[in-house]
C-alpha positions in Angstrom: 0.2 0.2 0.2 1.0 3.4 -0.8 1.9 6.1 1.7 -0.9 8.1 2.2 -1.5 11.0 5.2 -4.3 13.7 5.9 -2.1 15.9 5.8 -1.3 16.1 2.0 -4.8 15.2 0.8 -6.3 17.7 -1.3 -9.3 19.6 0.7 -11.7 16.9 -1.8 -9.9 14.1 -3.6 -10.7 11.3 -5.6 -9.9 7.6 -3.9 -7.8 5.0 -5.6 -7.1 1.3 -5.3 -3.1 2.3 -3.5 -4.6 4.1 -0.9 -8.6 2.7 -0.6 -7.7 1.3 2.6 -6.5 3.9 4.5 -9.2 6.0 3.1 -11.9 3.8 4.7 -10.1 3.7 8.4 -10.1 7.1 8.0 -13.8 7.2 7.3 -14.4 5.4 9.9 -12.1 7.0 12.4 -14.1 10.4 11.4 -11.5 11.8 10.3 -12.9 11.6 6.2 -16.5 12.1 4.8 -17.7 10.2 1.6 -19.9 13.0 -0.8 -19.6 11.0 -3.8 -18.4 8.3 -5.8 -14.8 7.1 -4.5 -15.2 11.2 -4.3 -13.7 12.1 -0.1 -13.1 15.4 2.1 -11.1 16.4 5.0 -13.6 18.9 5.3 -16.4 17.4 7.4 -19.0 20.3 8.0 -19.5 22.1 4.6 -21.8 21.6 2.0 -20.9 18.6 -0.5 -22.2 21.0 -3.3 -19.9 23.7 -2.3 -16.8 21.8 -1.9 -17.3 19.8 -5.2 -18.2 23.7 -6.9 -15.2 24.8 -5.7 -13.1 22.1 -6.8 -14.2 21.4 -10.3 -11.2 22.0 -11.9 -9.0 19.7 -9.9 -11.7 16.8 -9.7 -11.8 16.5 -13.5 -8.0 15.2 -13.8 -9.3 12.5 -11.0 -12.5 11.3 -13.1 -10.7 12.2 -16.6 -7.2 11.8 -16.5 -6.9 12.3 -20.5 -9.8 14.9 -20.3 -10.4 18.5 -22.5 -12.6 21.5 -20.8 -14.7 21.9 -23.9 -17.7 23.3 -25.3 -19.4 25.8 -23.1 -17.4 25.0 -20.0 -14.1 26.2 -22.1 -15.8 29.2 -23.1 -17.3 30.5 -19.7 -14.5 28.7 -17.4 -16.9 27.5 -15.2 -19.7 24.8 -15.2 -22.9 25.7 -16.3 -26.0 27.0 -13.8 -27.4 23.3 -13.7 -23.6 21.6 -12.7 -23.0 20.9 -16.1 -19.0 20.3 -17.1 -18.2 19.3 -20.8 -15.4 17.2 -21.8 -13.6 15.3 -24.6 -12.6 12.0 -23.2 -12.1 8.6 -24.2 -14.4 7.6 -21.2 -17.8 8.3 -22.6 -19.8 8.1 -19.3 -21.0 11.2 -17.3 -20.2 11.0 -13.3 -22.9 12.7 -11.2 -21.0 15.0 -8.2 -23.1 16.7 -5.8 -23.4 20.1 -7.7 -22.3 19.1 -10.4 -22.4 16.6 -13.9 -19.5 15.9 -15.9 -20.2 15.0 -19.3 -17.7 13.7 -21.3 -18.2 13.1 -25.1 -15.8 11.4 -27.6 -13.8 13.7 -30.0 -10.3 13.5 -32.0 -7.3 10.9 -30.6 -5.7 11.0 -27.6 -2.8 12.5 -29.5 -4.6 15.5 -30.5 -5.9 15.8 -26.9 -2.5 15.8 -25.1 -1.3 18.3 -27.8 -4.5 20.7 -27.6 -3.8 20.5 -23.5 0.0 21.5 -23.7 -1.1 24.5 -25.6 -3.7 25.2 -23.1 -1.3 25.1 -20.1 1.4 26.9 -21.7 -1.5 29.7 -22.2 -2.6 29.2 -18.4 0.8 29.6 -17.2 2.0 32.4 -19.3 -1.3 34.0 -18.1 -0.8 33.5 -14.5 3.2 34.6 -15.0 1.5 38.1 -16.7 
């Protein structure tokens, strides 16, 4: 089992096989709270919808590692009013979370998505530095 520490976990995170036993034990001790499918938080008091909405961008990479944000979500740089987040990903099924629905669709090859992701990341990093 990999090393697991609550202190290094983000506020909201998606569990995976390597940490699932430790996460389960932490939930049992009342140190973590389950708020969605494989989704946990260290924040034991705040509304799950607020937590998910605040961390939506980081959750995408956990549920859809190959995804690109697209369509309305990309234009507005936020989820739609109804909580929809539009993605392009090889994974085709929707993921419903408190206050958010990740809606992937197929499009482009994995190689094309990687190239686009690198360009967007470079643009994002340049914008942050200026």
